Every structure is written in C-alpha cells, then in structure tokens.
ZAFI-399968 format. One line per 8 residues: number of its first residue (from 0); their letters; for each residue y, z, x of N, C-alpha, C. Coordinates in Angstrom, 1 decimal. Layout:
! residues N
NUM	A	Y Z X Y Z X Y Z X; ... .
//
This chain:
! residues 71
0	MEYISAKE	76.1 -65.5 -144.5 74.8 -65.5 -143.9 74.6 -66.7 -143.0; 74.0 -66.6 -141.9 73.7 -67.7 -141.0 72.3 -68.3 -141.2; 72.2 -69.6 -141.2 70.9 -70.3 -141.5 70.6 -71.2 -140.3; 69.2 -71.4 -140.2 68.7 -72.3 -139.2 67.8 -73.4 -139.9; 67.6 -74.4 -139.2 66.7 -75.5 -139.7 65.2 -75.2 -139.5; 64.4 -76.0 -140.1 62.9 -75.9 -139.9 62.6 -76.1 -138.4; 63.3 -77.1 -137.8 63.0 -77.4 -136.4 63.4 -76.2 -135.5; 64.5 -75.6 -135.7 64.9 -74.4 -134.9 63.9 -73.3 -135.1 .
8	AAERWGIS	63.5 -73.0 -136.4 62.5 -72.0 -136.6 61.2 -72.3 -135.9; 60.8 -73.5 -135.9 59.6 -73.9 -135.3 59.6 -73.6 -133.8; 60.8 -73.9 -133.2 60.9 -73.6 -131.7 60.9 -72.1 -131.4; 61.6 -71.4 -132.3 61.6 -69.9 -132.1 60.3 -69.3 -132.3; 59.5 -69.7 -133.2 58.2 -69.1 -133.6 57.0 -69.7 -132.9; 57.2 -70.8 -132.2 56.1 -71.5 -131.4 55.1 -72.1 -132.3; 55.6 -72.7 -133.4 54.7 -73.5 -134.3 55.3 -74.8 -134.6; 54.6 -75.7 -135.3 55.1 -77.0 -135.6 56.2 -77.0 -136.7 .
16	KRRVQKLC	57.0 -78.0 -136.7 58.1 -78.1 -137.8 57.4 -78.2 -139.1; 56.3 -79.0 -139.2 55.6 -79.2 -140.4 55.0 -77.9 -141.0; 54.5 -77.0 -140.1 54.0 -75.7 -140.5 55.1 -74.9 -141.1; 56.3 -74.9 -140.5 57.4 -74.2 -141.1 57.8 -74.7 -142.5; 57.8 -76.0 -142.6 58.0 -76.6 -143.9 57.0 -76.2 -145.0; 55.8 -76.1 -144.6 54.7 -75.6 -145.5 54.9 -74.2 -145.9; 55.3 -73.4 -144.9 55.6 -72.0 -145.2 56.8 -71.8 -146.2; 57.8 -72.7 -146.0 58.9 -72.7 -147.0 58.5 -73.1 -148.4 .
24	EEGRINGV	57.7 -74.2 -148.5 57.2 -74.6 -149.7 56.4 -73.6 -150.5; 55.6 -72.8 -149.7 54.8 -71.8 -150.3 55.5 -70.5 -150.6; 56.8 -70.4 -150.2 57.6 -69.3 -150.5 57.3 -68.1 -149.6; 56.8 -68.3 -148.5 56.3 -67.2 -147.6 57.4 -66.7 -146.6; 58.6 -67.4 -146.6 59.7 -67.0 -145.8 60.8 -66.4 -146.7; 61.2 -65.2 -146.5 62.2 -64.5 -147.4 63.5 -65.1 -147.2; 64.2 -65.4 -148.3 65.6 -65.9 -148.3 65.7 -67.4 -148.1; 64.7 -68.1 -148.0 64.7 -69.6 -147.7 65.3 -70.3 -149.0 .
32	TKVGFVWA	66.1 -71.3 -148.7 66.6 -72.2 -149.8 66.5 -73.6 -149.4; 66.5 -74.5 -150.3 66.5 -75.9 -150.0 67.8 -76.6 -150.4; 68.5 -77.2 -149.4 69.7 -77.9 -149.6 69.5 -79.4 -149.4; 69.4 -80.0 -150.6 69.1 -81.5 -150.5 67.6 -81.6 -150.1; 67.4 -82.3 -149.0 66.1 -82.4 -148.5 65.8 -81.5 -147.3; 66.7 -80.6 -147.0 66.6 -79.8 -145.8 66.4 -78.3 -146.2; 65.4 -77.6 -145.5 65.2 -76.2 -145.7 66.2 -75.4 -144.9; 66.9 -74.4 -145.5 67.8 -73.5 -144.9 67.1 -72.2 -144.8 .
40	IPATAEKP	66.8 -71.8 -143.5 66.1 -70.5 -143.3 67.1 -69.5 -142.7; 67.1 -68.3 -143.2 68.0 -67.3 -142.7 67.7 -67.1 -141.2; 68.7 -66.9 -140.4 68.5 -66.8 -138.9 67.8 -65.5 -138.6; 67.8 -64.5 -139.5 67.1 -63.3 -139.2 65.7 -63.2 -139.8; 65.2 -64.3 -140.3 63.9 -64.4 -140.9 62.8 -64.2 -139.9; 61.8 -63.4 -140.3 60.6 -63.2 -139.4 59.5 -64.2 -139.7; 58.8 -64.5 -138.7 57.6 -65.4 -138.8 56.6 -64.7 -139.7; 56.1 -65.4 -140.8 55.1 -64.8 -141.6 53.7 -64.7 -140.9 .
48	EDNRRREK	52.9 -63.8 -141.4 51.5 -63.8 -140.8 50.8 -65.1 -141.1; 49.9 -65.4 -140.2 49.0 -66.6 -140.4 47.8 -66.2 -141.2; 47.7 -66.5 -142.5 46.6 -66.1 -143.3 45.6 -67.2 -143.5; 45.7 -68.3 -142.7 44.7 -69.3 -142.9 43.3 -68.8 -142.5; 42.3 -69.4 -143.1 40.9 -69.0 -142.9 40.4 -69.6 -141.6; 39.7 -68.9 -140.8 39.1 -69.4 -139.6 37.6 -69.3 -139.7; 36.9 -70.3 -139.3 35.4 -70.2 -139.3 35.0 -69.6 -138.0; 34.0 -68.7 -138.0 33.5 -68.2 -136.8 32.2 -68.8 -136.4 .
56	KWFEYKTE	32.1 -69.1 -135.1 30.9 -69.7 -134.6 29.9 -68.5 -134.4; 28.7 -68.8 -134.7 27.7 -67.7 -134.4 26.4 -68.3 -133.9; 25.7 -67.6 -133.2 24.4 -68.0 -132.6 23.3 -67.1 -133.1; 22.2 -67.8 -133.4 21.0 -67.1 -133.8 19.8 -67.4 -132.9; 19.3 -66.5 -132.3 18.2 -66.7 -131.4 16.9 -66.7 -132.1; 16.1 -67.8 -132.0 14.8 -68.0 -132.7 13.7 -67.3 -131.9; 13.5 -67.8 -130.7 12.5 -67.2 -129.8 13.1 -67.1 -128.4; 12.3 -66.6 -127.5 12.8 -66.5 -126.1 13.2 -67.9 -125.5 .
64	GEFFCGI	14.4 -68.0 -125.1 14.9 -69.2 -124.5 15.3 -70.3 -125.4; 15.1 -70.1 -126.7 15.5 -71.1 -127.7 16.6 -70.5 -128.6; 17.6 -71.3 -128.9 18.7 -70.8 -129.8 19.2 -71.9 -130.7; 19.8 -71.4 -131.8 20.3 -72.3 -132.8 21.8 -72.0 -132.9; 22.6 -73.0 -132.9 24.1 -72.8 -133.1 24.5 -73.3 -134.5; 24.9 -72.3 -135.3 25.4 -72.7 -136.7 26.9 -72.7 -136.7; 27.4 -73.8 -137.0 28.9 -73.9 -137.1 29.3 -74.1 -138.5 .
//
C-alpha cells in the first residue's frame, strides 16, 4: 500500500496540515497509522466530512427601520 504525508494530504484536500493532523488524531481517516512522529495516510484515502459546528448569524427586526444583529 502506498502512503502520503499529512502535508501531501493537506495539499490534495485544500486544507491545512494541522487540520489533517487533527483528523488523524481523531481517527477520522481510514487506514491511517503513525510511524514515529509522522502520520502515514493511505494514498487512496478520502477527505472526511467537516462536522465542525458553525454559528449562523441572524437578524431580528424590532420595528420599521430598526434591526438587531445577534451573533
């Protein structure tokens, strides 16, 4: 089986190297192993879904012409 580094995976998937390392630590990439201090990611591995929570901005109108922005 052929393996790639976290840096190579980051370039392929368009995310940061650190994010790939976190995905490896969380066990979200199938077939990943750690060799010493380096993550070995299968070359055929797919980028996992991004399940991080996002806050949505919303607007609440109080009266005509006035609004409140809750973040």
